[in-house]
RONU-961930 format. One record per residue (C-alpha): x, z, y. Coordinates in steps of 0.02 Angstrom, whole numbers, plus 50000, padded with zeros to 5 digits. Each point is the difference from the previous one (the first is absolute). Last residue first. Layout:
<pts>
[pt [X Z Y]];
...
</pts>
This chain:
<pts>
[pt [55385 54919 55997]];
[pt [50083 50105 49865]];
[pt [50131 49906 49901]];
[pt [49952 49923 49836]];
[pt [50075 50078 49843]];
[pt [50128 49886 49916]];
[pt [49915 49863 49899]];
[pt [49928 49981 49825]];
[pt [49928 49867 49884]];
[pt [50003 50057 49818]];
[pt [49823 49943 49960]];
[pt [49946 49866 50123]];
[pt [49926 50001 50176]];
[pt [50113 50098 50117]];
[pt [50053 49865 50123]];
[pt [49864 50059 50121]];
[pt [50104 50158 50027]];
[pt [50129 49890 50088]];
[pt [49882 49981 50149]];
[pt [50049 50171 50069]];
[pt [49917 50023 50171]];
[pt [49832 49917 49964]];
[pt [50035 50020 49814]];
[pt [49964 50188 50013]];
[pt [49820 49958 50044]];
[pt [49982 49886 49849]];
[pt [50087 50130 49891]];
[pt [49876 50132 50057]];
[pt [49855 49888 49949]];
[pt [50075 49980 49825]];
[pt [50018 50189 49983]];
[pt [49821 50023 50061]];
[pt [49936 49883 49863]];
[pt [50101 50089 49866]];
[pt [49940 50171 50058]];
[pt [49820 49936 50013]];
[pt [50010 49939 49820]];
[pt [50066 50173 49951]];
[pt [49861 50091 50093]];
[pt [49869 49887 49921]];
[pt [50070 50029 49824]];
[pt [49994 50187 50031]];
[pt [50155 50102 50026]];
[pt [50167 50056 49930]];
[pt [50157 49908 50049]];
[pt [50127 49978 49861]];
[pt [50180 49953 50039]];
[pt [50121 49886 49913]];
[pt [50182 49953 50034]];
[pt [50037 49826 49931]];
[pt [50147 49971 50120]];
[pt [49948 49835 50081]];
[pt [49824 49980 49930]];
[pt [49952 50169 50072]];
[pt [49861 50066 49888]];
[pt [49833 50072 50056]];
[pt [49878 50072 49872]];
[pt [49833 50026 50086]];
[pt [49863 50125 49972]];
[pt [49877 50086 49885]];
[pt [49966 49857 49883]];
[pt [50133 49869 50030]];
[pt [50037 49882 50143]];
[pt [50173 49931 49968]];
[pt [50105 49974 50156]];
[pt [50157 49895 49995]];
[pt [50109 50030 50151]];
[pt [50099 49869 50093]];
[pt [50146 50072 50096]];
[pt [50050 50091 50157]];
[pt [50162 50080 49952]];
[pt [50051 50183 49983]];
[pt [50025 49992 49811]];
[pt [49896 50156 49962]];
[pt [49888 50016 50153]];
[pt [49940 49822 49980]];
[pt [49920 49926 50156]];
[pt [49855 49883 49969]];
[pt [49957 49819 49964]];
[pt [49849 49957 49892]];
[pt [49966 49940 49824]];
[pt [49837 50040 49912]];
[pt [49953 50026 49818]];
[pt [49826 50044 49936]];
[pt [49976 50094 49837]];
</pts>
């Protein structure tokens, strides 16, 4: 099992927070480290690695207008949702 941390928007708590992603057979378990809500995404290992990579790329683009998203590095970190550019 491979663990990854990356920032994303949580639909349960409404914050942007650090998510823990566990690559497992058949998909990806994603858990918000702020509210502990979990979701399962079904797909191949490659699709799930691509999803994590694309999520990180999106955050870099979002940081151009909302630099506070770069503060999301550790479990439990969270911020109010960034405003649209």
